[in-house]
C-alpha positions in Angstrom: 0.0 0.0 0.0 1.2 3.5 -0.8 -0.3 6.6 0.8 -0.4 10.1 -0.7 -1.7 13.5 0.1 -2.5 16.3 -2.5 -0.8 19.7 -2.1 -3.8 21.3 -0.3 -4.2 18.4 2.2 -0.4 18.4 2.9 -0.6 22.0 3.9 -3.7 21.5 5.9 -2.2 18.5 7.8 0.9 20.4 8.6 -1.2 23.4 10.0 -3.2 20.9 12.0 0.0 19.1 13.2 -1.2 15.7 11.9 1.8 13.4 11.6 2.4 10.9 8.9 1.9 8.1 11.3 -1.6 9.3 12.0 -2.3 9.5 8.3 -0.8 6.0 7.8 -3.0 4.5 10.5 -6.0 6.2 8.9 -5.1 4.8 5.5 -4.9 1.3 7.0 -8.4 1.8 8.5 -9.8 2.8 5.1 -8.2 -0.3 3.4 -9.7 -2.5 6.1 -13.2 -0.9 5.5 -13.3 1.0 8.8 -14.8 4.2 7.5 -17.7 6.5 8.5 -19.2 6.5 5.0 -18.7 5.7 1.4 -19.4 8.7 -0.9 -19.3 6.7 -4.0 -16.8 7.0 -6.9 -13.9 5.7 -4.8 -14.5 8.3 -2.1 -14.6 7.5 1.6 -15.2 9.7 4.7 -13.1 8.9 7.8 -12.8 10.5 11.2 -9.4 11.5 12.6 -9.2 12.6 16.3 -7.6 15.8 17.3 -4.3 15.5 19.3 -5.4 15.1 22.9 -9.1 14.9 21.9 -11.6 12.4 20.7 -13.1 11.8 17.3 -16.2 13.8 18.2 -14.1 17.0 18.3 -11.9 15.9 15.5 -11.6 16.1 11.8 -13.3 14.5 8.8 -11.1 13.5 5.9 -12.1 12.6 2.4 -10.0 9.8 1.0 -9.7 8.2 -2.4 -9.3 4.4 -2.5 -10.3 1.7 -4.9 -11.0 -1.6 -3.1 -10.4 -3.8 -6.2 -6.8 -2.4 -6.6 -5.8 -1.4 -3.0 -2.4 -0.2 -3.9 -3.0 3.5 -3.4 -4.8 5.7 -0.8 -4.9 9.4 -1.3 -6.0 12.0 1.1 -7.9 14.8 -0.8 -9.8 17.0 1.6 -10.4 17.6 5.3 -12.4 19.7 7.7 -13.1 20.1 11.3 -16.4 18.7 12.4 -17.3 22.0 14.2 -16.6 24.0 11.0 -18.7 21.9 8.6 -21.2 19.1 8.7 -20.3 17.6 5.3 -19.1 18.4 1.7 -21.4 19.8 -0.9 -22.5 17.8 -4.0 -20.4 20.0 -6.1 -17.3 19.3 -3.9 -18.2 15.6 -3.9 -18.2 15.5 -7.7 -14.9 17.3 -8.0 -13.3 15.1 -5.4 -14.6 11.9 -7.2 -13.0 13.1 -10.5 -9.8 13.9 -8.7 -9.7 10.5 -7.0 -10.5 8.6 -10.1 -7.7 10.4 -12.1 -5.2 9.8 -9.3 -6.1 6.2 -8.9 -6.0 5.6 -12.6 -2.6 7.3 -13.1 0.3 5.3 -14.4 3.5 5.0 -12.4 5.1 7.5 -14.8 2.3 9.9 -14.3 2.4 9.4 -10.5 6.1 10.2 -10.4 5.5 13.4 -12.3 2.8 14.4 -9.8 5.3 13.8 -7.0 8.2 15.5 -8.6 6.1 18.7 -9.3 5.0 18.6 -5.7 1.4 18.3 -6.5 1.2 15.1 -4.4 3.4 13.8 -1.6 3.9 10.3 -0.6 3.3 9.6 3.1 6.1 7.6 4.7 5.7 4.9 7.3 8.1 3.4 9.8 6.4 0.1 9.3 8.0 -2.6 7.1 4.7 -4.0 5.8 3.0 -2.8 2.7 
């Protein structure tokens, strides 16, 4: 499994002080089917607790993942639960298209996205994949 964040999400996670290890654990939950909701089109909603807080006061992240492939998980969008209840239909459609394009990208296209810093690969200290 490889885990990625888009440029926007990377900045957001840094501002919120979310570590790569938290993102990695969250990605593993998504792959295991432990999510709060399927939004269709390879999109899933997952809760992440705030540091020192619980999931109720935490964040909601929108993740792209295709169960049939399972090789890539991409974090696309996030928001604090107290700021927003959910994403709009327009946001959902845009995120579905983004997830589909990313998950369908060839290895060469993926490397280009990483080299131009549009996406970042999340690292893990774990040895499993």
